[in-house]
C-alpha positions as CSV (number, residue, x, y, z in Angstrom):
1,M,-18.2,8.8,-14.9
2,N,-14.1,8.7,-15.4
3,M,-13.0,11.4,-17.4
4,G,-10.5,14.4,-17.6
5,K,-7.4,14.6,-14.4
6,E,-7.4,11.3,-12.0
7,L,-6.3,11.9,-8.3
8,S,-5.6,9.1,-5.6
9,L,-5.8,9.8,-2.1
10,Y,-3.6,9.0,1.0
11,I,-5.9,9.5,4.1
12,H,-2.7,9.3,7.2
13,I,-4.6,8.1,10.6
14,P,-0.8,8.6,12.8
15,F,-2.7,6.7,15.6
16,C,-2.7,3.6,17.9
17,E,-3.1,1.3,20.6
18,R,0.3,0.5,21.0
19,K,3.2,0.6,18.0
20,C,4.3,-2.9,17.0
21,L,8.3,-3.7,17.7
22,Y,8.6,-3.7,13.8
23,C,6.9,-1.3,13.4
24,D,8.9,2.2,12.1
25,F,5.6,4.4,10.1
26,L,5.1,7.4,11.4
27,S,2.2,6.2,14.5
28,F,1.9,6.7,17.7
29,N,-0.8,7.2,21.2
30,A,-2.8,10.2,21.9
31,E,-5.5,11.3,23.8
32,K,-8.8,11.7,22.8
33,E,-8.1,15.7,22.8
34,L,-4.7,15.5,20.3
35,M,-6.5,13.3,18.6
36,G,-9.6,15.4,18.3
37,S,-7.9,18.4,17.1
38,Y,-5.8,16.1,14.3
39,F,-9.2,15.3,12.8
40,K,-10.0,19.1,12.9
41,A,-6.8,19.9,10.9
42,L,-7.0,16.9,8.7
43,S,-10.4,17.9,8.0
44,K,-9.3,21.5,7.1
45,E,-6.2,20.2,4.7
46,I,-8.9,18.0,3.1
47,Q,-11.2,21.7,2.4
48,L,-8.6,23.3,1.1
49,S,-6.9,20.3,-1.3
50,G,-10.3,20.4,-2.7
51,K,-10.1,23.4,-3.9
52,V,-6.9,23.3,-4.6
53,Y,-8.1,19.7,-7.2
54,K,-11.3,20.7,-7.8
55,D,-10.7,19.7,-11.8
56,Y,-9.4,16.3,-10.7
57,I,-11.7,12.7,-10.7
58,V,-11.0,10.9,-7.0
59,R,-10.2,7.2,-8.5
60,S,-8.9,5.8,-5.1
61,V,-9.0,6.7,-1.3
62,F,-6.8,4.4,1.4
63,F,-6.8,5.3,4.9
64,G,-4.0,3.8,6.1
65,G,-1.6,4.3,9.3
66,G,-1.3,3.8,12.5
67,T,-4.5,1.8,12.7
68,P,-7.7,3.9,11.3
69,S,-9.4,1.3,13.3
70,F,-8.2,2.3,16.5
71,P,-9.7,5.7,16.8
72,D,-13.5,6.2,17.1
73,H,-15.7,5.1,14.1
74,G,-17.3,8.8,14.0
75,K,-13.9,10.6,13.0
76,I,-13.4,8.0,10.2
77,C,-17.1,7.9,8.6
78,D,-17.0,11.6,9.0
79,T,-13.8,12.4,7.0
80,L,-14.6,10.1,4.5
81,D,-17.9,11.8,4.5
82,Q,-15.3,15.4,4.0
83,I,-14.1,13.5,1.7
84,K,-16.6,13.3,-0.9
85,E,-18.2,16.9,0.0
86,S,-14.2,18.8,-0.8
87,F,-13.3,16.6,-4.5
88,T,-15.0,14.9,-7.6
89,M,-15.5,10.9,-6.5
90,D,-15.4,8.9,-9.3
91,D,-18.8,6.4,-9.7
92,D,-16.5,3.4,-8.8
93,C,-14.4,4.6,-6.8
94,E,-11.8,2.3,-4.6
95,I,-12.6,3.4,-1.4
96,S,-9.7,1.0,1.4
97,I,-9.5,1.2,5.0
98,E,-6.6,-0.3,7.5
99,A,-8.0,-2.2,10.1
100,N,-6.6,-4.4,13.5
101,P,-8.7,-7.1,14.3
102,A,-7.9,-6.0,18.1
103,S,-9.8,-2.8,17.5
104,A,-12.3,-3.4,14.3
105,I,-15.2,-4.6,16.3
106,Y,-18.5,-5.5,14.7
107,D,-20.0,-1.9,14.8
108,K,-17.6,-0.2,13.6
109,L,-16.9,-2.2,10.5
110,Q,-20.8,-1.6,9.6
111,A,-20.5,2.2,10.7
112,Y,-17.5,2.6,7.8
113,R,-19.6,-0.1,4.8
114,N,-22.2,2.2,5.3
115,A,-20.5,5.4,5.2
116,G,-19.0,3.9,2.1
117,F,-16.1,2.3,2.3
118,N,-15.9,-1.1,-0.1
119,R,-12.6,-2.4,0.1
120,L,-12.0,-3.5,3.9
121,S,-7.6,-4.4,4.8
122,I,-7.2,-6.2,7.5
123,G,-3.5,-6.6,9.4
124,A,-3.2,-10.5,10.3
125,Q,0.8,-10.3,9.6
126,S,0.3,-13.9,11.4
127,L,-2.2,-16.7,12.3
128,N,-0.2,-18.1,15.1
129,D,-0.3,-16.1,18.8
130,E,3.1,-17.1,19.5
131,E,4.5,-15.3,16.4
132,L,1.9,-12.0,17.1
133,K,3.3,-11.4,20.8
134,R,6.7,-12.0,19.0
135,L,5.8,-8.6,17.4
136,G,4.1,-7.0,19.8
137,R,0.8,-7.6,17.6
138,I,-2.1,-6.8,20.2
139,H,-4.5,-8.7,18.3
140,D,-4.9,-12.7,18.8
141,S,-5.7,-15.1,16.1
142,R,-9.2,-15.6,17.7
143,Q,-9.9,-11.7,17.2
144,F,-9.0,-12.0,13.7
145,F,-11.4,-14.6,12.4
146,E,-14.1,-12.6,14.7
147,T,-12.7,-9.7,12.6
148,Y,-12.9,-11.5,9.5
149,E,-16.5,-13.0,9.8
150,N,-17.7,-9.8,11.3
151,A,-16.9,-7.7,7.9
152,R,-18.9,-9.9,5.5
153,K,-22.0,-9.7,8.1
154,A,-21.0,-6.3,7.5
155,G,-20.9,-6.4,4.1
156,F,-17.0,-6.2,3.1
157,D,-17.2,-8.3,-0.5
158,N,-13.7,-7.5,-0.8
159,I,-11.2,-8.1,1.7
160,N,-7.4,-8.0,1.7
161,I,-5.2,-10.4,4.4
162,D,-2.1,-9.1,5.3
163,V,0.9,-12.1,5.8
164,M,4.4,-11.5,7.2
165,S,7.0,-14.3,6.6
166,A,10.4,-14.5,8.3
167,L,8.9,-13.7,11.7
168,P,10.9,-13.9,14.9
169,G,11.3,-17.5,16.4
170,Q,8.7,-18.6,12.6
171,S,9.3,-21.9,10.8
172,L,8.4,-22.9,7.7
173,E,5.9,-25.0,9.0
174,S,4.4,-22.2,10.8
175,Y,4.4,-19.6,8.1
176,M,2.3,-22.0,5.8
177,D,-0.3,-22.7,8.8
178,T,-1.1,-19.1,8.2
179,V,-1.1,-19.1,4.6
180,R,-3.1,-21.8,4.1
181,K,-5.9,-20.5,7.6
182,V,-6.0,-17.1,5.2
183,I,-6.6,-19.2,2.2
184,E,-9.4,-21.3,3.3
185,L,-11.5,-18.1,4.0
186,R,-11.2,-16.9,0.4
187,P,-10.6,-13.1,0.6
188,E,-10.5,-11.4,-2.5
189,H,-7.0,-10.5,-1.8
190,I,-3.6,-11.2,-0.1
191,S,-0.6,-9.3,0.5
192,A,2.3,-11.1,2.1
193,Y,5.7,-9.8,3.4
194,S,9.0,-10.6,3.8
195,L,10.0,-8.8,7.6
196,I,12.7,-6.1,7.1
197,I,14.0,-5.1,10.7
198,E,14.4,-1.5,10.2
199,E,16.6,1.2,12.1
200,G,15.2,3.1,14.7
201,T,12.5,0.1,15.9
202,P,12.4,-1.8,18.9
203,F,13.6,-4.9,17.0
204,Y,16.8,-3.5,15.6
205,D,18.7,-3.2,18.8
206,M,17.1,-7.2,19.7
207,D,19.1,-10.3,19.5
208,L,15.9,-11.9,17.5
209,E,16.3,-15.9,16.3
210,L,15.2,-15.4,12.3
211,P,14.8,-17.5,10.1
212,D,18.0,-18.0,7.5
213,E,18.6,-16.7,4.1
214,E,17.4,-19.6,2.9
215,E,14.6,-20.4,4.9
216,D,13.2,-17.1,3.8
217,R,13.2,-17.7,0.4
218,L,11.3,-21.2,1.0
219,M,8.5,-19.4,2.7
220,Y,8.3,-16.7,-0.1
221,H,8.8,-19.7,-3.0
222,E,5.7,-21.9,-1.4
223,T,3.2,-18.6,-0.8
224,K,3.9,-18.1,-4.9
225,K,3.8,-21.6,-5.4
226,Y,0.8,-22.1,-3.2
227,L,-1.6,-19.0,-3.5
228,A,-1.4,-19.6,-7.6
229,Q,-2.4,-23.3,-7.3
230,N,-5.9,-21.9,-5.1
231,G,-6.8,-19.5,-7.4
232,Y,-5.1,-16.5,-6.4
233,H,-2.5,-14.3,-9.3
234,R,0.3,-12.4,-8.5
235,Y,0.3,-9.4,-10.2
236,E,3.0,-6.8,-7.8
237,I,5.5,-7.9,-6.0
238,S,4.3,-8.4,-3.2
239,N,0.5,-8.7,-4.1
240,Y,-2.0,-11.5,-5.0
241,A,-5.7,-10.9,-5.8
242,L,-8.2,-14.3,-6.6
243,G,-9.0,-15.1,-10.2
244,E,-7.5,-15.5,-13.3
245,Q,-3.9,-13.2,-14.1
246,S,-6.4,-11.8,-16.7
247,D,-9.1,-10.3,-14.6
248,D,-8.8,-7.4,-12.1
249,T,-11.5,-7.4,-10.7
250,Y,-10.1,-7.5,-6.7
251,E,-6.3,-6.2,-7.5
252,C,-6.1,-3.0,-5.2
253,F,-6.1,-0.1,-7.8
254,H,-4.6,2.1,-5.0
255,N,-1.9,-0.1,-4.8
256,K,-1.0,0.3,-8.7
257,V,-1.2,3.4,-8.4
258,Y,1.9,3.9,-6.9
259,W,3.4,2.2,-9.2
260,I,2.5,3.3,-12.6
261,R,3.3,6.9,-11.3
262,S,-0.1,8.4,-11.7
263,N,-1.2,11.5,-9.6
264,Y,-1.8,11.2,-5.4
265,L,-2.4,13.3,-2.9
266,G,-1.0,12.7,0.8
267,L,-3.6,14.4,3.1
268,G,-2.8,14.7,6.8
269,L,0.5,14.0,9.1
270,G,3.8,13.0,7.3
271,A,2.0,11.6,3.8
272,A,3.4,11.6,0.7
273,S,2.3,13.2,-2.7
274,M,3.6,12.8,-6.2
275,I,0.9,15.0,-8.6
276,N,2.7,15.9,-12.5
277,D,5.9,14.9,-11.3
278,V,6.0,16.6,-8.3
279,R,7.4,15.0,-5.0
280,W,6.4,16.4,-1.2
281,S,5.3,15.1,2.5
282,N,3.9,16.6,5.0
283,I,5.6,17.4,8.1
284,K,6.2,15.4,10.7
285,D,5.1,17.0,14.1
286,I,1.4,17.1,14.9
287,K,1.7,19.9,17.2
288,D,2.9,21.8,14.4
289,Y,0.2,20.1,11.6
290,I,-1.9,21.0,14.3
291,A,-1.1,24.5,14.0
292,F,-0.6,25.6,10.9
293,M,-3.7,23.5,9.3
294,A,-5.8,26.3,12.0
295,D,-4.7,29.2,10.0
296,D,-5.5,29.1,5.9
297,S,-2.8,31.4,5.0
298,S,-0.3,28.8,6.7
299,F,-1.9,25.8,4.9
300,D,1.1,25.7,2.7
301,R,3.5,24.9,5.7
302,I,2.5,22.2,6.2
303,R,4.9,21.0,3.1
304,E,8.2,19.6,2.8
305,N,11.1,17.6,1.2
306,V,9.5,19.5,-2.3
307,E,11.3,17.8,-5.2
308,N,10.2,18.7,-9.1
309,L,11.2,15.6,-10.8
310,S,14.2,15.9,-13.6
311,I,13.7,13.8,-16.8
312,E,15.9,11.4,-15.4
313,G,14.2,10.9,-12.6
314,R,11.1,10.2,-13.8
315,M,12.6,7.7,-16.0
316,E,14.2,6.2,-13.4
317,E,11.2,5.7,-11.6
318,F,9.7,4.4,-14.3
319,M,10.9,1.3,-14.8
320,F,12.0,0.9,-11.1
321,L,8.7,1.2,-9.8
322,G,7.0,-0.5,-13.1
323,L,8.7,-3.1,-12.7
324,R,7.2,-4.1,-9.6
325,L,4.2,-5.0,-11.4
326,V,3.8,-8.6,-13.1
327,R,3.1,-7.2,-16.2
328,G,5.9,-5.4,-15.9
329,V,6.6,-1.6,-17.9
330,D,4.9,-0.5,-21.1
331,L,7.9,0.5,-23.5
332,N,5.6,1.8,-25.6
333,E,4.4,4.3,-23.0
334,F,8.2,5.1,-22.2
335,E,8.6,6.3,-25.9
336,T,5.7,8.6,-25.3
337,L,6.1,10.4,-22.7
338,F,10.2,10.6,-22.8
339,K,10.3,11.3,-26.4
340,R,13.3,8.4,-26.3
341,T,13.0,4.7,-26.3
342,A,14.0,3.0,-23.5
343,E,17.1,1.0,-25.6
344,E,17.8,4.4,-26.3
345,V,18.8,4.7,-21.9
346,Y,19.3,1.6,-20.4
347,A,20.4,-0.8,-23.9
348,E,23.4,-1.8,-21.4
349,V,20.8,-2.6,-18.4
350,I,17.8,-5.0,-21.1
351,H,20.0,-6.7,-22.9
352,K,22.5,-7.9,-20.2
353,Y,19.0,-9.1,-17.4
354,V,17.5,-10.6,-20.9
355,E,21.1,-12.2,-21.7
356,M,20.7,-13.8,-18.2
357,G,17.2,-14.5,-18.3
358,L,16.2,-11.5,-15.7
359,L,13.8,-10.0,-17.9
360,H,11.5,-10.7,-20.9
361,R,9.9,-8.5,-23.4
362,Y,6.9,-9.5,-25.4
363,V,3.6,-8.3,-26.9
364,E,0.2,-7.2,-24.9
365,K,-2.2,-9.2,-27.3
366,K,-5.3,-6.7,-26.0
367,S,-2.8,-2.6,-26.7
368,G,-0.4,-4.1,-29.4
369,H,1.6,-2.4,-26.7
370,E,6.1,-4.1,-26.3
371,Y,6.3,-4.6,-22.2
372,L,9.7,-5.8,-20.8
373,C,9.0,-7.2,-16.9
374,L,10.7,-9.1,-14.5
375,T,10.7,-13.2,-15.5
376,E,9.7,-15.7,-12.1
377,K,13.5,-15.8,-11.4
378,G,14.0,-12.1,-12.1
379,L,11.5,-11.4,-9.0
380,D,13.5,-13.1,-6.6
381,V,16.3,-11.3,-7.2
382,S,14.3,-7.9,-7.9
383,N,16.2,-5.2,-5.9
384,T,19.5,-6.0,-7.5
385,V,17.4,-5.6,-11.0
386,M,15.6,-2.5,-10.5
387,A,19.0,-0.7,-8.4
388,D,20.3,-1.0,-11.8
389,F,18.1,1.5,-13.9
390,L,18.8,4.4,-11.5
391,I,21.0,6.8,-13.7
392,E,24.4,7.8,-12.6
């Protein structure tokens, strides 16, 4: 089944055993009673949303957090069952869940797989125990290897592993040791991110010994080179999938939804949505969220920051989000959507970066469409290039 309007669902599970020192996501520890009330409210939001979006086919579901593997697995599996009852699911729906090695025991993983989760994302970050301690992670490398083995045993055949570079006290050697060990496991997908120190996190106020900019760039380049040598193609700035560039089998469908501006609905505390060029997010106060969801007539009150995107806003997003993908943006699609060519709107910017060797135009053989993408050199300075596509 793959027809009609498509939708992806993001489910926010805001609970953690302990917040990591670098984390700026909406997450916290909570008593069992509060967690129970939250899942009850979330179930209600799913039920009501299913009625609103009954004409849509769900192509992907992603449980993120927080730590979705922290609460009782029964709550998570019941939530997925509720989604299946409330929405029309595509036969090939990608259903992902994030897991922390400290809480993803075998019984939980088996329960997730039996419930219908078919993709697992394990937050390793590093396989160096000292680095993990400095990050405030609650797991060690031994627990990670156990989790990975248990995930395979439970039947997961599509696994992502998250790794982070530019960590406090990290050297190029210790980082590449983590990358090598991850590759030896042959996961289907690897997400490789550089640590960003965000305001409001404990790290922001700490005097950290971080790798310098040159070493950070070296880590980035070595990741790219080493993963390519070992059969992983990069399809998005920070994401790599097993297989040839032309093979999207293990590319994360849900991840790409954000960059190509497909419809996605965020369910749960603070979750963001974008449907038919309208963006909004859910409120971030858990007590208000639970209270509003207890009354059907208050359903709309959980939404805030509602924005109807202007045509300029849509064009901006089409370009700067789409350029995150290695394949780039489809210029024919731009013209179809906006009744103007990208050249008409962005001639100066496109010409400048093509001349500098940071952007490249090419025709895709399969579709015959013309694409604009960042070159290898352009990907290195992607933020600078993408920011120039904002219309002043």
